[in-house]
RODOPA-951206 format. One record per atom (N, C-alpha, C, O, CB): atom name; x, y, z. Coordinates in pm, 1 decimal, padded with zeros to 6 digits. Glycine has a CB too. Layout:
BEGIN
<pt 'CA'; <X; Y; Z>>
...
//
This chain:
BEGIN
<pt 'N'; <00080.5; -00114.7; -00003.2>>
<pt 'CA'; <00005.7; -00007.7; -00003.0>>
<pt 'C'; <00091.0; 00119.6; 00009.5>>
<pt 'O'; <00151.8; 00148.6; 00112.6>>
<pt 'CB'; <-00090.6; -00021.4; 00099.0>>
<pt 'N'; <00091.1; 00197.7; -00109.2>>
<pt 'CA'; <00162.1; 00299.8; -00122.7>>
<pt 'C'; <00133.1; 00428.9; -00046.4>>
<pt 'O'; <00015.6; 00464.8; -00038.7>>
<pt 'CB'; <00162.5; 00317.3; -00242.3>>
<pt 'N'; <00227.7; 00501.0; 00009.9>>
<pt 'CA'; <00186.4; 00629.6; 00078.5>>
<pt 'C'; <00249.8; 00747.4; 00019.9>>
<pt 'O'; <00335.7; 00818.3; 00072.5>>
<pt 'CB'; <00219.6; 00627.6; 00225.1>>
<pt 'N'; <00193.2; 00760.2; -00103.1>>
<pt 'CA'; <00254.7; 00854.0; -00195.5>>
<pt 'C'; <00125.2; 00934.0; -00257.3>>
<pt 'O'; <00028.7; 00870.4; -00299.7>>
<pt 'CB'; <00350.2; 00772.1; -00314.1>>
<pt 'N'; <00129.0; 01071.0; -00259.7>>
<pt 'CA'; <00012.1; 01131.6; -00322.1>>
<pt 'C'; <-00000.5; 01118.4; -00482.0>>
<pt 'O'; <00089.1; 01163.9; -00553.1>>
<pt 'CB'; <00013.7; 01277.6; -00284.5>>
<pt 'N'; <-00104.8; 01060.1; -00533.0>>
<pt 'CA'; <-00109.3; 01064.2; -00674.1>>
<pt 'C'; <-00114.4; 01178.9; -00770.5>>
<pt 'O'; <-00107.7; 01167.7; -00892.9>>
<pt 'CB'; <-00201.1; 01002.9; -00699.2>>
<pt 'N'; <-00128.0; 01299.6; -00697.0>>
<pt 'CA'; <-00133.6; 01426.2; -00766.0>>
<pt 'C'; <00012.1; 01475.9; -00773.6>>
<pt 'O'; <00071.1; 01484.3; -00881.3>>
<pt 'CB'; <-00229.9; 01530.1; -00692.1>>
<pt 'N'; <00069.7; 01509.5; -00652.1>>
<pt 'CA'; <00186.6; 01587.4; -00649.9>>
<pt 'C'; <00305.7; 01505.0; -00601.0>>
<pt 'O'; <00408.3; 01567.2; -00573.5>>
<pt 'CB'; <00165.4; 01708.0; -00564.7>>
<pt 'N'; <00304.1; 01368.0; -00586.6>>
<pt 'CA'; <00414.3; 01280.8; -00550.2>>
<pt 'C'; <00476.8; 01283.3; -00420.9>>
<pt 'O'; <00579.0; 01221.4; -00391.4>>
<pt 'CB'; <00509.4; 01299.6; -00632.7>>
<pt 'N'; <00399.4; 01370.0; -00333.1>>
<pt 'CA'; <00449.8; 01370.7; -00199.7>>
<pt 'C'; <00453.1; 01239.5; -00127.3>>
<pt 'O'; <00356.8; 01162.9; -00121.8>>
<pt 'CB'; <00374.5; 01460.7; -00124.5>>
<pt 'N'; <00580.0; 01216.6; -00067.4>>
<pt 'CA'; <00590.0; 01082.0; -00001.4>>
<pt 'C'; <00632.6; 01089.1; 00139.3>>
<pt 'O'; <00612.3; 01196.8; 00195.3>>
<pt 'CB'; <00685.8; 00993.6; -00073.8>>
<pt 'N'; <00691.2; 00988.8; 00211.0>>
<pt 'CA'; <00757.9; 00988.1; 00329.0>>
<pt 'C'; <00881.2; 01063.6; 00343.6>>
<pt 'O'; <00968.0; 01063.5; 00256.2>>
<pt 'CB'; <00781.0; 00867.7; 00358.2>>
<pt 'N'; <00890.5; 01129.4; 00454.9>>
<pt 'CA'; <01030.5; 01201.1; 00488.5>>
<pt 'C'; <01096.2; 01155.5; 00593.8>>
<pt 'O'; <01026.2; 01127.5; 00691.0>>
<pt 'CB'; <01021.7; 01339.4; 00515.4>>
<pt 'N'; <01225.8; 01137.8; 00604.0>>
<pt 'CA'; <01291.8; 01061.6; 00695.5>>
<pt 'C'; <01379.7; 01157.4; 00786.6>>
<pt 'O'; <01416.3; 01265.5; 00740.3>>
<pt 'CB'; <01373.3; 00954.7; 00622.4>>
<pt 'N'; <01410.4; 01123.5; 00901.8>>
<pt 'CA'; <01492.5; 01190.4; 00990.8>>
<pt 'C'; <01520.7; 01121.6; 01128.1>>
<pt 'O'; <01516.0; 00998.9; 01136.9>>
<pt 'CB'; <01434.8; 01316.7; 01011.0>>
<pt 'N'; <01547.7; 01194.8; 01226.9>>
<pt 'CA'; <01580.7; 01135.9; 01347.9>>
<pt 'C'; <01489.2; 01192.1; 01455.1>>
<pt 'O'; <01449.7; 01308.7; 01454.8>>
<pt 'CB'; <01725.2; 01157.3; 01379.3>>
<pt 'N'; <01455.4; 01093.7; 01554.6>>
<pt 'CA'; <01403.2; 01126.6; 01688.2>>
<pt 'C'; <01535.0; 01171.5; 01761.9>>
<pt 'O'; <01638.4; 01105.5; 01751.3>>
<pt 'CB'; <01323.1; 00996.0; 01763.1>>
<pt 'N'; <01527.8; 01275.5; 01829.9>>
<pt 'CA'; <01644.6; 01316.6; 01934.7>>
<pt 'C'; <01603.3; 01337.5; 02055.2>>
<pt 'O'; <01520.4; 01426.2; 02075.4>>
<pt 'CB'; <01717.2; 01435.8; 01905.1>>
<pt 'N'; <01653.7; 01258.9; 02159.7>>
<pt 'CA'; <01620.4; 01243.3; 02290.9>>
<pt 'C'; <01690.3; 01362.7; 02378.5>>
<pt 'O'; <01786.9; 01428.3; 02339.6>>
<pt 'CB'; <01662.8; 01099.5; 02334.7>>
<pt 'N'; <01630.5; 01376.8; 02491.1>>
<pt 'CA'; <01698.5; 01470.8; 02579.4>>
<pt 'C'; <01874.5; 01450.2; 02594.5>>
<pt 'O'; <01956.1; 01541.6; 02606.2>>
<pt 'CB'; <01623.1; 01450.7; 02725.9>>
<pt 'N'; <01898.0; 01328.2; 02591.1>>
<pt 'CA'; <02025.2; 01286.9; 02594.0>>
<pt 'C'; <02107.6; 01296.6; 02468.7>>
<pt 'O'; <02229.9; 01282.7; 02467.0>>
<pt 'CB'; <02023.0; 01163.8; 02636.4>>
<pt 'N'; <02033.5; 01321.1; 02365.8>>
<pt 'CA'; <02093.7; 01343.6; 02229.5>>
<pt 'C'; <02115.9; 01209.2; 02168.7>>
<pt 'O'; <02207.1; 01193.7; 02087.5>>
<pt 'CB'; <02230.7; 01425.4; 02234.9>>
<pt 'N'; <02037.8; 01111.7; 02203.6>>
<pt 'CA'; <02053.8; 00981.4; 02139.2>>
<pt 'C'; <01949.4; 00996.1; 02013.5>>
<pt 'O'; <01834.4; 01037.6; 02027.9>>
<pt 'CB'; <02018.3; 00848.5; 02248.4>>
<pt 'N'; <02004.0; 00957.8; 01893.0>>
<pt 'CA'; <01933.2; 00969.3; 01769.6>>
<pt 'C'; <01890.0; 00833.1; 01725.7>>
<pt 'O'; <01971.3; 00740.7; 01730.1>>
<pt 'CB'; <02017.3; 01036.6; 01664.2>>
<pt 'N'; <01754.9; 00812.2; 01679.2>>
<pt 'CA'; <01701.5; 00713.4; 01620.4>>
<pt 'C'; <01611.3; 00734.7; 01522.5>>
<pt 'O'; <01533.1; 00828.6; 01537.4>>
<pt 'CB'; <01656.4; 00645.4; 01698.5>>
<pt 'N'; <01603.6; 00652.9; 01404.0>>
<pt 'CA'; <01546.0; 00701.1; 01275.3>>
<pt 'C'; <01390.1; 00695.3; 01279.8>>
<pt 'O'; <01332.6; 00600.1; 01332.5>>
<pt 'CB'; <01600.6; 00613.2; 01154.0>>
<pt 'N'; <01326.5; 00795.1; 01225.6>>
<pt 'CA'; <01189.4; 00797.0; 01231.1>>
<pt 'C'; <01125.7; 00838.8; 01092.5>>
<pt 'O'; <01201.0; 00875.1; 01002.1>>
<pt 'CB'; <01148.8; 00888.3; 01341.9>>
<pt 'N'; <00993.4; 00834.7; 01074.3>>
<pt 'CA'; <00933.2; 00860.8; 00934.5>>
<pt 'C'; <00838.5; 00963.0; 00959.6>>
<pt 'O'; <00786.5; 00962.3; 01071.2>>
<pt 'CB'; <00863.3; 00734.5; 00863.0>>
<pt 'N'; <00802.1; 01059.6; 00870.6>>
<pt 'CA'; <00689.5; 01129.2; 00874.2>>
<pt 'C'; <00630.4; 01113.0; 00748.9>>
<pt 'O'; <00691.0; 01125.7; 00642.5>>
<pt 'CB'; <00708.1; 01261.1; 00909.4>>
<pt 'N'; <00486.2; 01078.9; 00763.4>>
<pt 'CA'; <00425.3; 01051.9; 00643.7>>
<pt 'C'; <00321.6; 01159.7; 00608.9>>
<pt 'O'; <00269.8; 01229.6; 00696.1>>
<pt 'CB'; <00366.0; 00918.3; 00649.2>>
<pt 'N'; <00290.5; 01171.7; 00465.2>>
<pt 'CA'; <00196.1; 01271.0; 00424.9>>
<pt 'C'; <00059.9; 01263.6; 00476.7>>
<pt 'O'; <00025.9; 01149.7; 00509.1>>
<pt 'CB'; <00188.0; 01270.8; 00291.1>>
<pt 'N'; <-00033.2; 01362.4; 00494.2>>
<pt 'CA'; <-00178.4; 01332.6; 00540.6>>
<pt 'C'; <-00236.0; 01289.1; 00421.9>>
<pt 'O'; <-00271.2; 01381.5; 00348.5>>
<pt 'CB'; <-00262.1; 01455.2; 00604.5>>
<pt 'N'; <-00259.6; 01158.9; 00374.0>>
<pt 'CA'; <-00321.9; 01120.1; 00259.9>>
<pt 'C'; <-00482.0; 01073.7; 00296.2>>
<pt 'O'; <-00511.8; 01009.5; 00396.9>>
<pt 'CB'; <-00231.6; 01003.5; 00194.7>>
<pt 'N'; <-00571.6; 01116.5; 00200.1>>
<pt 'CA'; <-00699.9; 01086.1; 00215.8>>
<pt 'C'; <-00748.7; 01018.0; 00087.5>>
<pt 'O'; <-00709.2; 01058.2; -00022.0>>
<pt 'CB'; <-00775.5; 01206.0; 00251.9>>
<pt 'N'; <-00836.8; 00912.1; 00099.8>>
<pt 'CA'; <-00900.0; 00842.4; -00032.8>>
<pt 'C'; <-01012.7; 00926.3; -00077.1>>
<pt 'O'; <-01109.5; 00941.7; -00002.6>>
<pt 'CB'; <-00957.8; 00686.8; -00007.5>>
<pt 'N'; <-01007.1; 00979.6; -00189.1>>
<pt 'CA'; <-01099.0; 01071.4; -00243.7>>
<pt 'C'; <-01169.5; 01010.2; -00385.5>>
<pt 'O'; <-01103.0; 00951.6; -00471.0>>
<pt 'CB'; <-01017.6; 01210.2; -00268.4>>
<pt 'N'; <-01287.2; 01029.3; -00393.8>>
<pt 'CA'; <-01353.2; 00984.2; -00516.5>>
<pt 'C'; <-01337.7; 01100.7; -00599.9>>
<pt 'O'; <-01368.7; 01213.4; -00561.2>>
<pt 'CB'; <-01504.3; 00938.8; -00500.3>>
<pt 'N'; <-01288.9; 01074.8; -00716.7>>
<pt 'CA'; <-01269.0; 01196.2; -00816.9>>
<pt 'C'; <-01314.5; 01167.9; -00941.4>>
<pt 'O'; <-01332.2; 01049.8; -00971.4>>
<pt 'CB'; <-01128.3; 01239.4; -00835.3>>
<pt 'N'; <-01341.2; 01271.2; -01034.6>>
<pt 'CA'; <-01371.6; 01247.7; -01181.3>>
<pt 'C'; <-01245.7; 01253.4; -01253.4>>
<pt 'O'; <-01168.1; 01347.0; -01233.9>>
<pt 'CB'; <-01471.7; 01351.7; -01242.0>>
<pt 'N'; <-01222.7; 01170.2; -01326.3>>
<pt 'CA'; <-01101.5; 01164.7; -01417.9>>
<pt 'C'; <-01144.1; 01102.5; -01554.1>>
<pt 'O'; <-01195.2; 00990.8; -01561.6>>
<pt 'CB'; <-00980.9; 01076.3; -01351.0>>
<pt 'N'; <-01118.7; 01185.1; -01664.1>>
<pt 'CA'; <-01158.1; 01148.4; -01792.2>>
<pt 'C'; <-01299.4; 01088.2; -01808.4>>
<pt 'O'; <-01324.0; 00997.8; -01888.1>>
<pt 'CB'; <-01062.6; 01058.4; -01840.0>>
<pt 'N'; <-01386.4; 01143.0; -01729.9>>
<pt 'CA'; <-01532.1; 01113.4; -01736.3>>
<pt 'C'; <-01566.9; 00984.6; -01656.2>>
<pt 'O'; <-01676.1; 00931.0; -01675.2>>
<pt 'CB'; <-01577.5; 01097.0; -01886.6>>
<pt 'N'; <-01481.6; 00935.5; -01571.2>>
<pt 'CA'; <-01512.3; 00821.4; -01496.8>>
<pt 'C'; <-01478.5; 00849.8; -01357.3>>
<pt 'O'; <-01389.1; 00931.6; -01335.8>>
<pt 'CB'; <-01443.0; 00701.6; -01547.4>>
<pt 'N'; <-01547.9; 00783.9; -01244.5>>
<pt 'CA'; <-01511.7; 00821.7; -01112.2>>
<pt 'C'; <-01422.8; 00706.3; -01062.0>>
<pt 'O'; <-01439.6; 00585.6; -01079.7>>
<pt 'CB'; <-01639.1; 00847.6; -01020.3>>
<pt 'N'; <-01322.1; 00771.4; -00993.9>>
<pt 'CA'; <-01210.5; 00681.9; -00945.3>>
<pt 'C'; <-01180.5; 00723.2; -00803.6>>
<pt 'O'; <-01212.0; 00837.1; -00769.0>>
<pt 'CB'; <-01077.6; 00692.5; -01036.7>>
<pt 'N'; <-01121.0; 00638.9; -00715.9>>
<pt 'CA'; <-01097.6; 00664.1; -00594.2>>
<pt 'C'; <-00931.7; 00664.4; -00579.0>>
<pt 'O'; <-00861.6; 00564.5; -00595.2>>
<pt 'CB'; <-01175.9; 00562.7; -00509.0>>
<pt 'N'; <-00886.4; 00789.4; -00546.7>>
<pt 'CA'; <-00732.8; 00803.3; -00549.3>>
<pt 'C'; <-00704.7; 00844.1; -00400.0>>
<pt 'O'; <-00785.4; 00870.2; -00310.8>>
<pt 'CB'; <-00673.5; 00923.0; -00665.7>>
<pt 'N'; <-00562.7; 00842.3; -00398.3>>
<pt 'CA'; <-00504.3; 00885.7; -00250.0>>
<pt 'C'; <-00439.2; 01009.8; -00280.0>>
<pt 'O'; <-00358.5; 01019.4; -00372.5>>
<pt 'CB'; <-00391.5; 00776.7; -00175.2>>
<pt 'N'; <-00477.0; 01122.9; -00191.4>>
<pt 'CA'; <-00457.4; 01251.6; -00238.6>>
<pt 'C'; <-00416.3; 01315.6; -00096.2>>
<pt 'O'; <-00481.6; 01290.5; 00005.1>>
<pt 'CB'; <-00593.0; 01317.8; -00318.9>>
<pt 'N'; <-00294.7; 01406.4; -00095.8>>
<pt 'CA'; <-00264.0; 01471.1; 00023.7>>
<pt 'C'; <-00372.1; 01594.8; 00050.5>>
<pt 'O'; <-00430.8; 01650.6; -00042.2>>
<pt 'CB'; <-00112.1; 01520.9; 00014.2>>
<pt 'N'; <-00387.2; 01624.4; 00169.5>>
<pt 'CA'; <-00465.1; 01739.0; 00210.4>>
<pt 'C'; <-00430.6; 01850.0; 00150.0>>
<pt 'O'; <-00523.1; 01924.9; 00118.6>>
<pt 'CB'; <-00461.1; 01763.3; 00339.8>>
<pt 'N'; <-00302.3; 01888.0; 00119.9>>
<pt 'CA'; <-00257.0; 02013.0; 00071.5>>
<pt 'C'; <-00304.7; 02030.3; -00093.1>>
<pt 'O'; <-00324.2; 02139.2; -00147.1>>
<pt 'CB'; <-00090.6; 02017.8; 00093.7>>
<pt 'N'; <-00317.7; 01905.1; -00154.9>>
<pt 'CA'; <-00371.4; 01915.6; -00291.4>>
<pt 'C'; <-00524.9; 01941.1; -00287.8>>
<pt 'O'; <-00575.8; 02020.7; -00366.7>>
<pt 'CB'; <-00339.4; 01784.6; -00372.3>>
<pt 'N'; <-00595.8; 01875.3; -00198.7>>
<pt 'CA'; <-00727.7; 01882.5; -00175.0>>
<pt 'C'; <-00770.8; 02026.5; -00139.4>>
<pt 'O'; <-00875.7; 02074.3; -00182.5>>
<pt 'CB'; <-00760.9; 01787.2; -00071.8>>
<pt 'N'; <-00680.1; 02098.3; -00053.6>>
<pt 'CA'; <-00716.5; 02252.9; -00024.0>>
<pt 'C'; <-00701.5; 02332.2; -00143.9>>
<pt 'O'; <-00787.4; 02414.3; -00176.0>>
<pt 'CB'; <-00623.7; 02320.7; 00087.9>>
<pt 'N'; <-00579.0; 02308.5; -00223.2>>
<pt 'CA'; <-00554.2; 02395.4; -00327.0>>
<pt 'C'; <-00637.5; 02378.8; -00452.3>>
<pt 'O'; <-00622.7; 02457.0; -00546.2>>
<pt 'CB'; <-00421.6; 02385.2; -00358.0>>
<pt 'N'; <-00729.1; 02274.2; -00456.9>>
<pt 'CA'; <-00813.7; 02265.0; -00561.8>>
<pt 'C'; <-00758.8; 02181.6; -00690.4>>
<pt 'O'; <-00792.5; 02201.8; -00807.0>>
<pt 'CB'; <-00847.3; 02401.7; -00596.0>>
<pt 'N'; <-00673.2; 02090.3; -00647.0>>
<pt 'CA'; <-00603.6; 02022.0; -00772.4>>
<pt 'C'; <-00695.3; 01904.6; -00801.2>>
<pt 'O'; <-00674.6; 01835.5; -00901.0>>
<pt 'CB'; <-00440.1; 01968.1; -00744.0>>
<pt 'N'; <-00800.8; 01877.4; -00714.4>>
<pt 'CA'; <-00871.3; 01771.8; -00729.2>>
<pt 'C'; <-01013.4; 01807.6; -00740.5>>
<pt 'O'; <-01062.4; 01893.5; -00667.2>>
<pt 'CB'; <-00844.5; 01685.0; -00629.3>>
<pt 'N'; <-01093.6; 01733.4; -00845.7>>
<pt 'CA'; <-01240.9; 01755.3; -00861.6>>
<pt 'C'; <-01312.9; 01637.6; -00796.9>>
<pt 'O'; <-01305.6; 01527.3; -00851.1>>
<pt 'CB'; <-01283.1; 01769.2; -01015.7>>
<pt 'N'; <-01378.6; 01653.5; -00689.5>>
<pt 'CA'; <-01450.6; 01566.9; -00611.4>>
<pt 'C'; <-01566.3; 01509.4; -00692.7>>
<pt 'O'; <-01625.5; 01583.4; -00771.3>>
<pt 'CB'; <-01496.0; 01635.4; -00488.8>>
<pt 'N'; <-01598.6; 01393.9; -00679.6>>
<pt 'CA'; <-01722.7; 01332.8; -00755.9>>
<pt 'C'; <-01831.8; 01345.1; -00637.5>>
<pt 'O'; <-01818.8; 01330.5; -00515.9>>
<pt 'CB'; <-01697.6; 01157.3; -00815.5>>
<pt 'N'; <-01947.9; 01378.3; -00719.8>>
<pt 'CA'; <-02067.0; 01412.7; -00618.1>>
<pt 'C'; <-02143.0; 01273.5; -00608.7>>
<pt 'O'; <-02242.7; 01262.3; -00537.4>>
<pt 'CB'; <-02177.9; 01546.1; -00677.3>>
//
């Protein structure tokens, strides 16, 4: 199951958890993806889209 936005291609970012003792362990930040029913080429499709693409109006929702 892919964690990538189908509109902009935004995916997971990687970095470190840093404790008070400055210990570093790897961690992941995932984009806020939503399953949205959209109209593409006249057909209704369910795609995974990040919330920034939904707010920006890059997606036409199906009614």
